[in-house]
C-alpha positions as a Markdown table, in Angstrom:
| # | Residue | x | y | z |
|---|---|---|---|---|
| 1 | Unk | 197.0 | 142.1 | -15.7 |
| 2 | Unk | 196.6 | 138.4 | -16.7 |
| 3 | Unk | 194.8 | 135.9 | -14.6 |
| 4 | Unk | 196.8 | 133.1 | -12.9 |
| 5 | Unk | 196.8 | 130.4 | -10.3 |
| 6 | Unk | 199.9 | 130.1 | -8.2 |
| 7 | Unk | 200.6 | 127.6 | -5.3 |
| 8 | Unk | 202.9 | 127.3 | -2.3 |
| 9 | Unk | 203.4 | 124.8 | 0.5 |
| 10 | Unk | 201.3 | 125.5 | 3.6 |
| 11 | Unk | 202.1 | 122.6 | 5.9 |
| 12 | Unk | 201.3 | 119.0 | 6.5 |
| 13 | Unk | 198.1 | 117.4 | 7.9 |
| 14 | Unk | 197.7 | 113.7 | 8.6 |
| 15 | Unk | 201.0 | 113.1 | 6.7 |
| 16 | Unk | 199.6 | 114.8 | 3.6 |
| 17 | Unk | 200.8 | 118.0 | 2.1 |
| 18 | Unk | 198.7 | 121.1 | 2.4 |
| 19 | Unk | 199.0 | 123.6 | -0.4 |
| 20 | Unk | 197.7 | 127.2 | -0.7 |
| 21 | Unk | 196.4 | 128.0 | -4.1 |
| 22 | Unk | 196.0 | 131.7 | -5.1 |
| 23 | Unk | 193.7 | 132.6 | -7.9 |
| 24 | Unk | 194.2 | 136.1 | -9.4 |
| 25 | Unk | 191.8 | 137.7 | -11.9 |
| 26 | Unk | 192.3 | 140.4 | -14.5 |
| 27 | Unk | 191.8 | 143.2 | -12.0 |
| 28 | Unk | 194.3 | 141.9 | -9.5 |
| 29 | Unk | 191.7 | 140.5 | -7.1 |
| 30 | Unk | 193.0 | 137.4 | -5.3 |
| 31 | Unk | 191.4 | 134.5 | -3.6 |
| 32 | Unk | 193.6 | 132.0 | -1.7 |
| 33 | Unk | 192.4 | 128.5 | -0.7 |
| 34 | Unk | 194.1 | 125.6 | 1.1 |
| 35 | Unk | 193.0 | 122.0 | 0.9 |
| 36 | Unk | 192.8 | 121.7 | 4.7 |
| 37 | Unk | 189.1 | 122.3 | 5.3 |
| 38 | Unk | 188.7 | 123.7 | 1.7 |
| 39 | Unk | 189.5 | 126.9 | 3.6 |
| 40 | Unk | 189.7 | 130.4 | 2.0 |
| 41 | Unk | 192.7 | 132.0 | 3.7 |
| 42 | Unk | 192.6 | 135.4 | 1.9 |
| 43 | Unk | 190.4 | 137.5 | -0.3 |
| 44 | Unk | 192.4 | 140.5 | -1.5 |
| 45 | Unk | 190.5 | 143.3 | -3.2 |
| 46 | Unk | 191.1 | 147.0 | -3.7 |
| 47 | Unk | 189.4 | 149.9 | -1.9 |
| 48 | Unk | 188.1 | 153.0 | -3.6 |
| 49 | Unk | 191.6 | 154.4 | -3.9 |
| 50 | Unk | 192.9 | 151.2 | -5.6 |
| 51 | Unk | 194.8 | 150.0 | -2.5 |
| 52 | Unk | 194.5 | 146.2 | -2.1 |
| 53 | Unk | 193.7 | 144.6 | 1.3 |
| 54 | Unk | 192.6 | 141.3 | 2.7 |
| 55 | Unk | 188.9 | 141.4 | 3.6 |
| 56 | Unk | 188.6 | 138.2 | 5.6 |
| 57 | Unk | 190.2 | 137.0 | 8.8 |
| 58 | Unk | 192.7 | 134.2 | 8.5 |
| 59 | Unk | 196.1 | 132.9 | 9.4 |
| 60 | Unk | 199.5 | 132.7 | 7.6 |
| 61 | Unk | 200.2 | 129.1 | 8.8 |
| 62 | Unk | 198.4 | 125.9 | 9.2 |
| 63 | Unk | 199.0 | 126.0 | 13.0 |
| 64 | Unk | 196.9 | 129.1 | 13.2 |
| 65 | Unk | 193.9 | 127.1 | 11.8 |
| 66 | Unk | 194.6 | 124.2 | 14.1 |
| 67 | Unk | 194.8 | 126.4 | 17.2 |
| 68 | Unk | 191.7 | 128.3 | 16.4 |
| 69 | Unk | 189.6 | 125.6 | 14.9 |
| 70 | Unk | 186.6 | 126.3 | 17.1 |
| 71 | Unk | 186.0 | 129.5 | 15.1 |
| 72 | Unk | 185.8 | 127.8 | 11.7 |
| 73 | Unk | 187.8 | 130.5 | 9.9 |
| 74 | Unk | 187.1 | 130.5 | 6.2 |
| 75 | Unk | 186.3 | 126.8 | 5.9 |
| 76 | Unk | 183.6 | 124.7 | 4.3 |
| 77 | Unk | 181.3 | 123.4 | 7.0 |
| 78 | Unk | 179.5 | 120.1 | 6.9 |
| 79 | Unk | 178.1 | 117.5 | 6.8 |
| 80 | Unk | 175.5 | 119.7 | 8.6 |
| 81 | Unk | 176.3 | 123.3 | 9.2 |
| 82 | Unk | 174.8 | 125.0 | 12.2 |
| 83 | Unk | 173.1 | 122.9 | 14.9 |
| 84 | Unk | 171.1 | 119.7 | 15.3 |
| 85 | Unk | 169.3 | 119.5 | 18.6 |
| 86 | Unk | 170.4 | 116.8 | 21.1 |
| 87 | Unk | 172.8 | 115.5 | 18.4 |
| 88 | Unk | 170.2 | 113.1 | 17.0 |
| 89 | Unk | 167.5 | 112.8 | 14.4 |
| 90 | Unk | 165.2 | 110.2 | 13.0 |
| 91 | Unk | 165.1 | 109.3 | 9.3 |
| 92 | Unk | 163.0 | 106.6 | 7.6 |
| 93 | Unk | 162.2 | 105.1 | 11.0 |
| 94 | Unk | 165.7 | 104.9 | 12.3 |
| 95 | Unk | 167.2 | 107.1 | 14.9 |
| 96 | Unk | 170.8 | 108.4 | 14.4 |
| 97 | Unk | 173.0 | 109.7 | 17.2 |
| 98 | Unk | 175.7 | 112.2 | 16.2 |
| 99 | Unk | 178.9 | 113.5 | 17.8 |
| 100 | Unk | 178.1 | 116.1 | 20.5 |
| 101 | Unk | 180.4 | 119.2 | 20.3 |
| 102 | Unk | 178.1 | 122.0 | 21.4 |
| 103 | Unk | 177.0 | 120.9 | 24.9 |
| 104 | Unk | 174.2 | 118.4 | 24.1 |
| 105 | Unk | 174.0 | 119.4 | 20.4 |
| 106 | Unk | 175.8 | 118.7 | 17.2 |
| 107 | Unk | 177.4 | 121.8 | 15.6 |
| 108 | Unk | 178.9 | 122.3 | 12.1 |
| 109 | Unk | 179.2 | 118.6 | 11.5 |
| 110 | Unk | 180.6 | 117.4 | 14.8 |
| 111 | Unk | 184.0 | 116.9 | 16.4 |
| 112 | Unk | 185.7 | 116.4 | 13.1 |
| 113 | Unk | 183.6 | 118.0 | 10.4 |
| 114 | Unk | 184.6 | 118.9 | 6.8 |
| 115 | Unk | 186.5 | 121.9 | 8.1 |
| 116 | Unk | 189.1 | 119.5 | 9.6 |
| 117 | Unk | 189.4 | 117.2 | 6.6 |
| 118 | Unk | 192.0 | 117.0 | 3.9 |
| 119 | Unk | 190.4 | 117.8 | 0.5 |
| 120 | Unk | 191.7 | 116.8 | -2.9 |
| 121 | Unk | 192.2 | 119.9 | -5.0 |
| 122 | Unk | 192.6 | 120.6 | -8.8 |
| 123 | Unk | 193.3 | 123.9 | -10.4 |
| 124 | Unk | 191.9 | 125.0 | -13.8 |
| 125 | Unk | 193.7 | 128.1 | -15.1 |
| 126 | Unk | 191.5 | 128.3 | -18.1 |
| 127 | Unk | 188.5 | 129.4 | -16.1 |
| 128 | Unk | 190.2 | 130.7 | -13.0 |
| 129 | Unk | 188.8 | 128.0 | -10.7 |
| 130 | Unk | 189.7 | 125.5 | -8.1 |
| 131 | Unk | 187.8 | 122.2 | -7.7 |
| 132 | Unk | 187.9 | 120.4 | -4.3 |
| 133 | Unk | 186.6 | 116.9 | -3.5 |
| 134 | Unk | 186.0 | 115.1 | -0.2 |
| 135 | Unk | 184.4 | 111.7 | 0.5 |
| 136 | Unk | 182.6 | 111.7 | 3.9 |
| 137 | Unk | 182.4 | 108.0 | 4.9 |
| 138 | Unk | 179.3 | 106.3 | 6.1 |
| 139 | Unk | 178.9 | 106.8 | 9.9 |
| 140 | Unk | 181.4 | 109.7 | 10.0 |
| 141 | Unk | 180.4 | 111.7 | 13.1 |
| 142 | Unk | 177.3 | 109.5 | 13.2 |
| 143 | Unk | 175.8 | 110.5 | 9.8 |
| 144 | Unk | 174.5 | 107.8 | 7.4 |
| 145 | Unk | 175.8 | 107.2 | 3.9 |
| 146 | Unk | 179.0 | 107.7 | 1.9 |
| 147 | Unk | 178.7 | 111.3 | 0.8 |
| 148 | Unk | 180.8 | 112.6 | -2.2 |
| 149 | Unk | 181.2 | 116.4 | -2.1 |
| 150 | Unk | 182.6 | 118.7 | -4.7 |
| 151 | Unk | 183.2 | 122.4 | -4.2 |
| 152 | Unk | 184.3 | 124.8 | -6.9 |
| 153 | Unk | 185.7 | 128.2 | -6.3 |
| 154 | Unk | 185.6 | 130.4 | -9.4 |
| 155 | Unk | 186.8 | 134.0 | -9.6 |
| 156 | Unk | 185.2 | 136.1 | -12.4 |
| 157 | Unk | 186.5 | 139.2 | -14.1 |
| 158 | Unk | 183.8 | 141.3 | -12.4 |
| 159 | Unk | 185.3 | 140.4 | -9.0 |
| 160 | Unk | 182.6 | 137.9 | -8.2 |
| 161 | Unk | 183.6 | 134.8 | -6.2 |
| 162 | Unk | 181.4 | 131.9 | -7.0 |
| 163 | Unk | 181.2 | 128.9 | -4.6 |
| 164 | Unk | 179.4 | 126.0 | -6.3 |
| 165 | Unk | 178.6 | 122.8 | -4.3 |
| 166 | Unk | 177.4 | 119.4 | -5.4 |
| 167 | Unk | 177.0 | 116.2 | -3.4 |
| 168 | Unk | 175.7 | 112.7 | -3.8 |
| 169 | Unk | 175.1 | 109.8 | -1.4 |
| 170 | Unk | 174.4 | 106.1 | -1.3 |
| 171 | Unk | 172.1 | 106.4 | 1.8 |
| 172 | Unk | 169.5 | 109.0 | 2.7 |
| 173 | Unk | 171.2 | 111.6 | 4.9 |
| 174 | Unk | 170.9 | 115.3 | 6.0 |
| 175 | Unk | 173.2 | 117.6 | 4.0 |
| 176 | Unk | 173.7 | 121.3 | 4.8 |
| 177 | Unk | 176.9 | 123.0 | 3.6 |
| 178 | Unk | 178.2 | 126.5 | 3.9 |
| 179 | Unk | 181.3 | 128.7 | 3.7 |
| 180 | Unk | 182.3 | 130.2 | 7.0 |
| 181 | Unk | 184.4 | 133.3 | 6.0 |
| 182 | Unk | 184.7 | 136.2 | 8.5 |
| 183 | Unk | 184.5 | 139.5 | 6.6 |
| 184 | Unk | 185.9 | 142.8 | 7.6 |
| 185 | Unk | 185.8 | 145.0 | 4.5 |
| 186 | Unk | 188.1 | 147.6 | 6.0 |
| 187 | Unk | 190.9 | 145.1 | 5.5 |
| 188 | Unk | 192.0 | 145.6 | 9.1 |
| 189 | Unk | 191.8 | 149.4 | 9.4 |
| 190 | Unk | 188.8 | 149.1 | 11.6 |
| 191 | Unk | 189.1 | 146.6 | 14.5 |
| 192 | Unk | 185.3 | 145.9 | 14.4 |
| 193 | Unk | 182.5 | 145.7 | 11.8 |
| 194 | Unk | 180.1 | 147.7 | 13.9 |
| 195 | Unk | 180.2 | 150.6 | 11.4 |
| 196 | Unk | 179.7 | 148.3 | 8.4 |
| 197 | Unk | 176.3 | 148.9 | 6.8 |
| 198 | Unk | 174.3 | 145.8 | 6.2 |
| 199 | Unk | 171.2 | 145.1 | 4.1 |
| 200 | Unk | 169.5 | 141.7 | 4.3 |
| 201 | Unk | 166.9 | 140.4 | 1.9 |
| 202 | Unk | 165.0 | 138.7 | 4.7 |
| 203 | Unk | 161.6 | 139.5 | 6.2 |
| 204 | Unk | 161.5 | 136.7 | 8.8 |
| 205 | Unk | 163.8 | 134.8 | 11.1 |
| 206 | Unk | 163.8 | 131.6 | 13.1 |
| 207 | Unk | 163.7 | 132.5 | 16.8 |
| 208 | Unk | 165.9 | 130.2 | 18.9 |
| 209 | Unk | 166.2 | 129.1 | 22.5 |
| 210 | Unk | 169.2 | 129.7 | 24.8 |
| 211 | Unk | 171.0 | 126.9 | 23.1 |
| 212 | Unk | 170.6 | 128.5 | 19.7 |
| 213 | Unk | 168.1 | 125.8 | 18.6 |
| 214 | Unk | 165.1 | 127.2 | 16.6 |
| 215 | Unk | 161.7 | 127.0 | 18.2 |
| 216 | Unk | 160.2 | 125.9 | 14.9 |
| 217 | Unk | 158.3 | 129.1 | 14.4 |
| 218 | Unk | 159.0 | 132.0 | 11.9 |
| 219 | Unk | 158.7 | 135.5 | 13.1 |
| 220 | Unk | 158.8 | 138.9 | 11.3 |
| 221 | Unk | 162.0 | 140.9 | 11.6 |
| 222 | Unk | 159.9 | 144.1 | 12.0 |
| 223 | Unk | 160.3 | 145.9 | 15.3 |
| 224 | Unk | 163.2 | 143.6 | 16.2 |
| 225 | Unk | 167.0 | 144.0 | 16.2 |
| 226 | Unk | 167.0 | 141.6 | 13.2 |
| 227 | Unk | 165.4 | 144.1 | 10.8 |
| 228 | Unk | 168.0 | 144.9 | 8.2 |
| 229 | Unk | 165.4 | 145.3 | 5.4 |
| 230 | Unk | 166.8 | 148.8 | 5.1 |
| 231 | Unk | 170.5 | 149.2 | 5.3 |
| 232 | Unk | 171.8 | 150.0 | 8.8 |
| 233 | Unk | 175.0 | 149.8 | 10.8 |
| 234 | Unk | 175.6 | 146.4 | 12.4 |
| 235 | Unk | 176.3 | 148.2 | 15.6 |
| 236 | Unk | 173.0 | 150.1 | 15.7 |
| 237 | Unk | 171.0 | 147.6 | 17.7 |
| 238 | Unk | 173.6 | 145.1 | 18.7 |
| 239 | Unk | 173.6 | 146.2 | 22.4 |
| 240 | Unk | 170.0 | 144.9 | 22.7 |
| 241 | Unk | 171.3 | 141.3 | 22.3 |
| 242 | Unk | 173.2 | 139.4 | 24.9 |
| 243 | Unk | 176.3 | 138.7 | 22.9 |
| 244 | Unk | 175.5 | 140.0 | 19.4 |
| 245 | Unk | 174.0 | 138.6 | 16.3 |
| 246 | Unk | 173.9 | 134.8 | 15.7 |
| 247 | Unk | 170.6 | 134.1 | 14.0 |
| 248 | Unk | 169.1 | 132.4 | 10.9 |
| 249 | Unk | 167.3 | 134.7 | 8.6 |
| 250 | Unk | 164.7 | 133.5 | 6.2 |
| 251 | Unk | 165.6 | 134.9 | 2.8 |
| 252 | Unk | 162.7 | 136.3 | 0.7 |
| 253 | Unk | 163.9 | 134.8 | -2.6 |
| 254 | Unk | 164.2 | 138.2 | -4.4 |
| 255 | Unk | 166.3 | 137.2 | -7.4 |
| 256 | Unk | 168.7 | 135.2 | -5.2 |
| 257 | Unk | 169.8 | 138.2 | -3.3 |
| 258 | Unk | 170.8 | 137.6 | 0.2 |
| 259 | Unk | 172.8 | 140.6 | 1.5 |
| 260 | Unk | 174.7 | 143.8 | 0.7 |
| 261 | Unk | 177.6 | 144.7 | 3.1 |
| 262 | Unk | 179.3 | 148.1 | 2.8 |
| 263 | Unk | 182.2 | 149.7 | 4.6 |
| 264 | Unk | 182.1 | 153.5 | 4.3 |
| 265 | Unk | 185.8 | 154.1 | 5.2 |
| 266 | Unk | 187.2 | 152.0 | 2.3 |
| 267 | Unk | 184.3 | 152.2 | 0.0 |
| 268 | Unk | 184.3 | 148.4 | -0.4 |
| 269 | Unk | 180.9 | 146.8 | -1.1 |
| 270 | Unk | 180.1 | 143.1 | -1.1 |
| 271 | Unk | 176.9 | 141.7 | -2.6 |
| 272 | Unk | 175.8 | 138.2 | -1.7 |
| 273 | Unk | 173.6 | 135.9 | -3.8 |
| 274 | Unk | 172.5 | 132.3 | -3.0 |
| 275 | Unk | 170.2 | 129.5 | -3.9 |
| 276 | Unk | 169.7 | 128.7 | -0.2 |
| 277 | Unk | 166.6 | 129.5 | 1.8 |
| 278 | Unk | 168.5 | 130.8 | 4.8 |
| 279 | Unk | 171.3 | 133.0 | 6.0 |
| 280 | Unk | 173.2 | 132.7 | 9.3 |
| 281 | Unk | 174.2 | 136.2 | 10.4 |
| 282 | Unk | 177.0 | 136.0 | 13.0 |
| 283 | Unk | 178.7 | 139.1 | 14.3 |
| 284 | Unk | 181.9 | 137.4 | 15.6 |
| 285 | Unk | 180.8 | 137.5 | 19.2 |
| 286 | Unk | 183.6 | 135.3 | 20.5 |
| 287 | Unk | 186.6 | 136.4 | 18.4 |
| 288 | Unk | 188.2 | 138.0 | 21.4 |
| 289 | Unk | 188.7 | 134.6 | 23.1 |
| 290 | Unk | 192.3 | 133.8 | 22.5 |
| 291 | Unk | 192.2 | 134.4 | 18.8 |
| 292 | Unk | 195.4 | 136.1 | 17.7 |
| 293 | Unk | 195.5 | 138.5 | 14.7 |
| 294 | Unk | 198.6 | 137.5 | 12.7 |
| 295 | Unk | 199.0 | 141.1 | 11.5 |
| 296 | Unk | 199.9 | 142.5 | 14.9 |
| 297 | Unk | 200.1 | 139.6 | 17.3 |
| 298 | Unk | 197.2 | 141.0 | 19.3 |
| 299 | Unk | 193.9 | 139.2 | 20.0 |
| 300 | Unk | 191.1 | 140.0 | 17.7 |
| 301 | Unk | 188.3 | 142.0 | 19.4 |
| 302 | Unk | 184.7 | 141.0 | 19.8 |
| 303 | Unk | 182.8 | 141.8 | 16.5 |
| 304 | Unk | 186.1 | 142.0 | 14.5 |
| 305 | Unk | 184.3 | 140.4 | 11.6 |
| 306 | Unk | 180.9 | 139.2 | 10.3 |
| 307 | Unk | 179.9 | 135.9 | 8.9 |
| 308 | Unk | 177.1 | 135.7 | 6.3 |
| 309 | Unk | 176.6 | 131.9 | 5.8 |
| 310 | Unk | 174.2 | 130.6 | 3.1 |
| 311 | Unk | 172.3 | 127.6 | 4.5 |
| 312 | Unk | 169.2 | 125.6 | 5.2 |
| 313 | Unk | 167.7 | 126.2 | 8.6 |
| 314 | Unk | 169.3 | 124.9 | 11.8 |
| 315 | Unk | 167.8 | 121.7 | 13.2 |
| 316 | Unk | 165.8 | 121.0 | 10.0 |
| 317 | Unk | 166.0 | 117.2 | 10.4 |
| 318 | Unk | 163.9 | 117.6 | 13.5 |
| 319 | Unk | 161.6 | 120.2 | 12.2 |
| 320 | Unk | 159.3 | 118.8 | 9.4 |
| 321 | Unk | 157.9 | 122.3 | 8.6 |
| 322 | Unk | 161.3 | 123.6 | 7.6 |
| 323 | Unk | 162.7 | 123.1 | 4.1 |
| 324 | Unk | 164.1 | 119.6 | 3.9 |
| 325 | Unk | 167.8 | 118.9 | 4.1 |
| 326 | Unk | 167.5 | 115.2 | 3.3 |
| 327 | Unk | 169.5 | 114.0 | 0.3 |
| 328 | Unk | 168.6 | 110.6 | -1.1 |
| 329 | Unk | 170.4 | 108.2 | -3.5 |
| 330 | Unk | 169.9 | 109.2 | -7.1 |
| 331 | Unk | 169.5 | 112.9 | -6.2 |
| 332 | Unk | 172.1 | 115.6 | -6.2 |
| 333 | Unk | 172.6 | 118.3 | -3.6 |
| 334 | Unk | 173.3 | 121.6 | -5.3 |
| 335 | Unk | 174.0 | 125.0 | -4.0 |
| 336 | Unk | 175.5 | 128.1 | -5.6 |
| 337 | Unk | 176.5 | 131.2 | -3.5 |
| 338 | Unk | 178.3 | 134.3 | -4.9 |
| 339 | Unk | 180.1 | 137.1 | -3.1 |
| 340 | Unk | 180.7 | 140.0 | -5.5 |
| 341 | Unk | 183.1 | 142.8 | -4.6 |
| 342 | Unk | 183.0 | 146.4 | -5.8 |
| 343 | Unk | 183.6 | 150.0 | -4.5 |
| 344 | Unk | 181.5 | 153.1 | -4.2 |
C-alpha cells in the first residue's frame, strides 16, 4: 500500500472552511485531522487479526465537536493546558487575570482556547505529515504576548504518530500545550477502558485539592491508586477515587518513555514517548454526561476512554518549584510526543 493524504470538506467555522485531512501510511494506518482546533478526528489501526478500527473517540461532523466542546475531544489544548489557580498569575512584577471557565480557575486556555480556533493547515505528502499554524494574539483569554504556534503531525511507516510543537512569542508568557485524544484501543468493542492494562513511567505525582489544583508537593505513587509502575488494569483501583483518575504524574525521564497502554481483547498496544516532564492521566470520568457516540447514537459511558496528555505541571506559573512554563522572546518552545501503535 502506498502512503497518501486525502481531504474532504468538514464544515464551516467563523466563515472559514474546515477540512478533514487523512494521512495513510504504508501499512494502511490512518490519522485524520481537521483545522478546527487542530483536532485529531480518527486514528485507525489494525488489531491482532488485521481488522482496522478507530481507537479514539470523535465525531463525524463539526457540530459534534461544537456540541461537546467541554470534553476537548482530540484537539490541541493551549495556551495553557490544565489549570491555573484563581485564573491569575504574576510575571515580571505584573499580575495577569485570565478568563475563568472552571469555577474560579482557568482550564485548558480559557473560554476560547486553541481547541476552538481555526488553524491554517498544509499537507506534505513527501513525508506523510500535516503542518498547522495558529497565531494567538496578545491578551487572548488574558495571556500576554503574540504567540506563534506550529504543530506537525507525522505518521511513520512503523505506525508511530509524532506530534511536534514549536512556539515563539514577543512577550514573556506561560505556554503549556498538549493533545487531548481519548483512547479506547478496543475500537468500540468494549464500552469502557477499565480492562485496558496501563504502565506509567512515573514514580511520583502532584497531589491536588478538591478543585484539582496541585498542592505544590510531590508524593510517591507507592501504596496509592496512582501506582502504575507495574502494568495493571485501569479499573483495578479506580473505585477508591471519587470519580476516577484525573491526576498529573511526574515522569521519571527513562529514555522519554511515558506510558504503555494495552487492550487484551484486540491485542492493540500503544507506547507513548514525550519530552515533557508530566503526564495528565484522565479516565473519561464525565463522558456519560450528554456525550453521544456517533456509532450507535447512544451516550458514551463513564470511563469510555482514557486521555494520556503530555504536559508541564498544572498551575506552574504560581508554583516556583515546578518546572517553568515561561517562554520569553528570543527562545523557542519545543515539545515532541509520540504515540506508537502495534499488536501483540
